C-alpha positions as CSV (number, residue, x, y, z in Angstrom):
1,M,-1.9,77.3,64.7
2,K,-4.0,75.7,62.1
3,N,-3.4,72.0,61.3
4,N,-2.9,71.5,57.6
5,H,-3.0,67.7,57.3
6,K,-4.5,67.4,53.8
7,C,-5.9,64.0,54.1
8,L,-7.1,64.7,57.7
9,D,-8.3,68.2,57.3
10,G,-12.0,68.4,58.2
11,N,-12.2,64.6,58.9
12,R,-12.6,63.2,62.4
13,L,-11.8,59.7,61.3
14,T,-9.8,58.7,58.3
15,L,-9.0,55.2,57.2
16,L,-5.6,54.8,55.4
17,L,-5.1,51.5,53.6
18,L,-1.6,51.0,52.2
19,N,1.4,48.8,51.8
20,E,3.6,48.7,55.0
21,K,6.7,49.7,52.9
22,T,5.0,53.0,51.8
23,Y,3.5,53.8,55.1
24,L,6.3,55.8,56.8
25,K,6.8,57.9,53.7
26,K,3.1,58.8,53.6
27,L,3.1,59.5,57.3
28,A,6.3,61.7,57.0
29,A,4.5,63.8,54.3
30,L,1.6,64.4,56.6
31,V,3.9,65.3,59.5
32,K,6.0,67.6,57.3
33,E,2.9,69.7,56.6
34,A,2.5,70.1,60.4
35,E,6.1,71.0,61.2
36,H,5.1,74.4,62.4
37,D,2.1,73.1,64.4
38,E,2.8,73.4,68.1
39,N,0.6,70.4,68.9
40,Q,2.0,66.9,69.2
41,I,0.6,63.9,67.4
42,C,-0.5,60.9,69.6
43,Y,0.9,57.8,68.0
44,V,-0.6,54.4,69.2
45,C,1.9,51.6,68.6
46,L,-0.2,48.6,67.7
47,N,2.1,47.0,65.1
48,K,5.6,47.4,66.5
49,P,6.9,48.4,70.0
50,Y,7.9,52.0,70.6
51,E,11.6,51.5,70.1
52,Y,11.2,49.9,66.7
53,V,8.8,52.6,65.6
54,V,11.2,55.4,66.6
55,E,14.1,53.6,64.7
56,D,12.0,53.4,61.6
57,M,11.1,57.1,61.8
58,Q,14.7,58.1,62.3
59,T,15.8,56.2,59.2
60,I,13.7,58.5,57.0
61,G,14.5,61.7,58.9
62,M,11.3,62.0,60.9
63,R,11.4,63.7,64.3
64,P,10.1,61.4,67.0
65,E,9.8,64.4,69.4
66,K,6.8,65.5,67.3
67,F,4.9,62.5,68.7
68,L,3.5,61.4,72.1
69,F,3.7,57.6,71.9
70,L,1.4,55.1,73.5
71,D,3.0,51.7,73.5
72,V,0.6,48.8,74.0
73,M,3.0,46.0,73.0
74,S,6.2,46.2,75.1
75,S,4.5,45.3,78.4
76,H,3.7,41.9,76.9
77,Y,7.4,41.1,77.0
78,G,8.2,42.5,80.4
79,T,8.3,45.8,82.3
80,P,9.7,48.5,79.9
81,E,12.1,51.2,81.1
82,P,10.4,54.6,81.3
83,R,11.0,56.8,78.2
84,K,10.4,60.5,77.7
85,G,7.6,61.0,75.3
86,C,6.1,57.5,75.6
87,V,3.4,56.0,77.8
88,F,3.6,52.2,78.2
89,L,0.3,50.6,78.8
90,L,0.7,47.8,81.4
91,N,-2.3,45.8,80.1
92,D,-1.4,45.1,76.4
93,Y,-4.2,45.8,73.9
94,N,-6.7,46.7,76.7
95,L,-9.2,48.9,74.8
96,D,-10.4,50.8,77.8
97,D,-6.8,51.7,78.7
98,I,-6.1,52.8,75.1
99,H,-9.2,54.9,75.0
100,S,-8.4,56.5,78.4
101,E,-4.8,57.4,77.4
102,V,-5.8,58.8,74.0
103,S,-8.5,60.9,75.7
104,D,-5.8,62.2,78.1
105,A,-3.4,62.9,75.3
106,V,-6.0,65.0,73.5
107,S,-7.7,66.8,76.4
108,R,-4.8,67.3,78.7
109,K,-1.6,67.1,76.7
110,G,-2.6,69.1,73.6
111,C,-2.5,66.4,70.9
112,N,-4.9,67.3,68.1
113,T,-4.3,64.1,66.0
114,A,-4.1,60.4,66.9
115,V,-2.5,57.8,64.7
116,F,-3.3,54.1,65.2
117,D,-1.1,51.6,63.4
118,D,-2.1,48.9,62.5
119,V,-5.7,48.7,63.7
120,T,-6.3,45.2,62.4
121,K,-3.6,43.9,64.8
122,M,-6.2,44.3,67.6
123,L,-8.1,41.3,66.0
124,N,-5.4,39.1,67.6
125,Y,-6.9,40.1,71.0
126,H,-10.4,41.3,70.4
127,Q,-13.5,40.4,68.4
128,A,-14.4,42.8,65.6
129,F,-17.5,44.0,67.5
130,S,-15.2,45.2,70.4
131,I,-13.0,47.1,68.0
132,L,-16.0,48.8,66.4
133,H,-17.4,49.7,69.8
134,F,-13.9,51.2,70.7
135,T,-13.9,53.2,67.5
136,N,-17.4,54.5,68.1
137,R,-16.4,55.7,71.6
138,L,-13.4,57.5,70.1
139,V,-15.4,59.4,67.5
140,S,-18.3,60.3,69.8
141,D,-16.6,60.9,73.2
142,K,-16.6,64.6,74.1
143,K,-12.9,64.5,74.9
144,T,-11.8,63.1,71.6
145,V,-14.7,64.0,69.2
146,N,-12.8,67.0,67.6
147,A,-9.4,65.3,67.4
148,K,-8.4,64.0,64.0
149,K,-8.0,60.2,64.1
150,L,-6.0,58.2,61.4
151,F,-6.5,54.5,61.4
152,I,-3.7,52.7,59.5
153,I,-4.5,49.4,57.9
154,F,-1.8,47.5,56.1
155,T,-2.9,45.7,53.0
156,D,0.1,43.3,52.8
157,D,-1.6,40.5,54.7
158,D,-5.1,40.9,53.3
159,P,-6.9,42.6,56.1
160,V,-10.2,41.3,57.3
161,K,-12.6,42.8,54.7
162,S,-15.6,42.7,57.0
163,L,-13.8,44.8,59.7
164,V,-12.5,47.3,57.1
165,D,-16.0,47.7,55.7
166,D,-17.5,48.2,59.1
167,L,-14.8,50.8,60.0
168,T,-15.6,52.5,56.8
169,M,-19.2,53.0,58.0
170,L,-17.8,54.8,61.0
171,A,-15.2,56.9,59.1
172,D,-15.5,60.3,57.4
173,R,-13.0,59.3,54.7
174,R,-11.2,56.3,53.4
175,L,-8.0,56.5,51.3
176,E,-6.2,53.7,49.6
177,F,-2.6,53.5,48.4
178,N,-0.4,50.8,47.0
179,S,3.2,50.7,45.9
180,Q,2.6,50.3,42.2
181,R,0.0,52.9,41.5
182,G,0.4,55.4,44.3
183,A,-2.8,56.9,45.5
184,V,-5.9,55.1,44.3
185,D,-7.9,58.1,45.4
186,N,-7.5,61.6,43.8
187,I,-9.7,64.6,44.4
188,K,-12.2,63.7,41.7
189,S,-12.4,60.0,42.5
190,L,-12.8,60.8,46.2
191,E,-15.8,62.9,45.4
192,K,-17.3,59.9,43.5
193,K,-16.3,57.3,46.1
194,I,-18.6,56.3,48.9
195,I,-17.4,58.5,51.7
196,L,-19.7,57.7,54.6
197,M,-20.4,60.3,57.3
198,R,-21.6,59.0,60.6
199,K,-25.3,59.7,61.1
200,K,-26.5,61.2,64.3
201,I,-29.9,60.3,65.9
202,L,-31.6,62.0,68.8
203,V,-33.9,59.7,70.8
204,V,-36.6,61.4,72.7
205,D,-38.5,59.2,75.2
206,D,-39.5,59.5,78.8
207,E,-38.8,55.8,79.5
208,D,-35.2,55.1,80.6
209,S,-35.3,51.5,79.3
210,I,-36.3,52.6,75.8
211,R,-33.6,55.2,75.7
212,E,-31.0,52.7,76.9
213,L,-32.2,50.0,74.5
214,L,-32.1,52.3,71.4
215,T,-28.8,53.8,72.3
216,A,-27.1,50.4,72.6
217,L,-28.8,49.1,69.4
218,L,-28.0,52.2,67.3
219,E,-24.4,52.6,68.5
220,E,-23.7,48.9,67.8
221,N,-24.8,49.6,64.2
222,G,-22.6,52.7,63.6
223,Y,-24.8,55.6,64.6
224,T,-24.0,58.4,66.9
225,V,-26.8,58.7,69.5
226,D,-27.9,61.4,71.9
227,T,-31.0,61.2,74.1
228,A,-33.6,63.4,75.8
229,K,-36.2,62.4,78.4
230,N,-38.7,65.0,77.5
231,G,-39.7,67.7,75.0
232,E,-38.1,70.5,76.8
233,E,-34.7,68.8,77.0
234,A,-35.0,67.8,73.4
235,L,-35.6,71.5,72.3
236,L,-32.4,72.6,74.2
237,K,-30.4,69.9,72.4
238,L,-31.8,70.7,69.0
239,R,-30.6,74.3,69.4
240,D,-27.0,73.1,69.6
241,Q,-27.2,70.0,67.5
242,N,-28.3,69.1,64.0
243,P,-29.2,65.4,64.1
244,D,-29.9,63.5,60.9
245,L,-33.0,61.9,62.5
246,V,-35.2,62.5,65.6
247,L,-36.9,59.4,67.0
248,L,-39.7,60.8,69.0
249,D,-42.1,59.2,71.5
250,M,-45.6,60.4,70.9
251,M,-47.0,59.9,74.4
252,M,-44.8,61.8,77.0
253,P,-45.8,63.7,80.1
254,G,-45.7,67.4,79.8
255,M,-45.0,68.3,76.2
256,S,-46.3,65.5,74.0
257,G,-44.4,64.2,71.0
258,R,-46.9,65.7,68.6
259,E,-46.4,69.2,70.3
260,L,-42.7,68.8,70.1
261,C,-42.9,67.9,66.4
262,E,-45.0,71.1,65.8
263,K,-42.4,73.2,67.5
264,I,-39.7,71.6,65.4
265,R,-41.6,72.4,62.2
266,S,-42.3,76.0,63.3
267,D,-38.6,76.8,63.9
268,P,-36.7,77.8,60.7
269,K,-33.6,76.2,62.0
270,T,-35.2,72.8,62.6
271,K,-38.2,72.7,60.3
272,N,-36.5,70.4,57.7
273,M,-35.3,67.8,60.3
274,K,-36.3,64.2,59.7
275,V,-38.7,63.0,62.4
276,A,-40.2,59.5,63.1
277,F,-42.6,58.7,65.9
278,L,-42.3,55.9,68.4
279,T,-45.7,54.9,69.7
280,V,-47.6,52.1,71.5
281,A,-50.8,53.3,69.7
282,K,-52.1,52.1,66.3
283,F,-53.0,54.9,63.9
284,S,-56.2,55.4,62.1
285,E,-56.1,56.7,58.6
286,I,-57.3,60.1,59.9
287,G,-54.5,60.1,62.5
288,K,-51.9,59.2,59.8
289,E,-53.1,62.1,57.6
290,A,-52.7,64.5,60.5
291,L,-49.2,63.3,61.1
292,D,-48.4,63.4,57.4
293,K,-49.1,67.1,57.5
294,M,-46.3,67.5,59.9
295,H,-44.0,65.6,57.5
296,V,-43.4,62.6,59.8
297,L,-41.4,60.0,57.9
298,D,-42.5,56.9,59.8
299,Y,-44.6,55.6,62.7
300,I,-42.8,52.8,64.6
301,T,-44.9,50.8,67.0
302,K,-43.6,49.6,70.3
303,P,-42.5,47.0,71.1
304,F,-40.4,47.0,67.9
305,D,-38.4,44.4,66.1
306,N,-34.7,45.4,66.0
307,K,-34.1,44.3,62.5
308,D,-37.2,46.0,61.2
309,L,-36.4,49.2,63.1
310,L,-32.8,49.3,61.7
311,G,-34.1,48.7,58.2
312,R,-36.6,51.6,58.5
313,I,-34.0,53.9,60.0
314,K,-31.6,53.1,57.1
315,K,-34.4,53.9,54.6
316,M,-35.2,57.2,56.3
317,L,-31.6,58.3,56.3
318,S,-30.8,57.2,52.7
């Protein structure tokens, strides 16, 4: 049955910033809309242990059985007693364990939504970079990519602005509430707000080291990355995907980068894709004119400077 979560519908990752006192009421409204949905909601307890979360839910009439709970806190205080509908993680706040259990909840246990409260509590155990890497894995992993993810951030204690801003770069949507004004965002203002969609980049290069380097660099900076080691593999992926940018090595065995670009431009489905070349060669003016005819946005010379590369990619995607 179709999921009708209004603030989640169509969004793979939503940030919800609000006062802790209003949180459960907002969550209850979302759950009420999904009462007839057979799927459970995976609830990751980052702010309070499972038992306290259940008590809070019951006080406002929510049904805990609608949720599959992942408790990352209770093991910190001892070995918790088994509970139906709850998985206790033995290594508290271990990001790999959390990712594994959420993946299992989505792929094997039928959860189509995962709620994380409060994400900033992970800063007590991890650097912001680790949290961003964890988030990137959640939104790009094949097992969890289509599940809706709601990151709760309580504004009572002035959350770390830099982390919130970085998470916004990874999110499809950001909603802010407070107790005085209610929703800051309405439909019109949401359309005007900066709602950042994750940009996807396909890296095509026959060198393993270049593909690995670019994947690590781009993922660290909030991009979704896929790779291909030759032109034939790239064409197969382009039939199923619609990347925002193709970074294409010019000199590859078999089909060259230039030949691949010509095929991209000749296909109606891909002819408008943004393409940039990676190359060890320096271009003459005649060479640049030839590439300009193929509407190549940039020519990036190897070895490249990371900061310069990121700046040029940002410009191409703007």
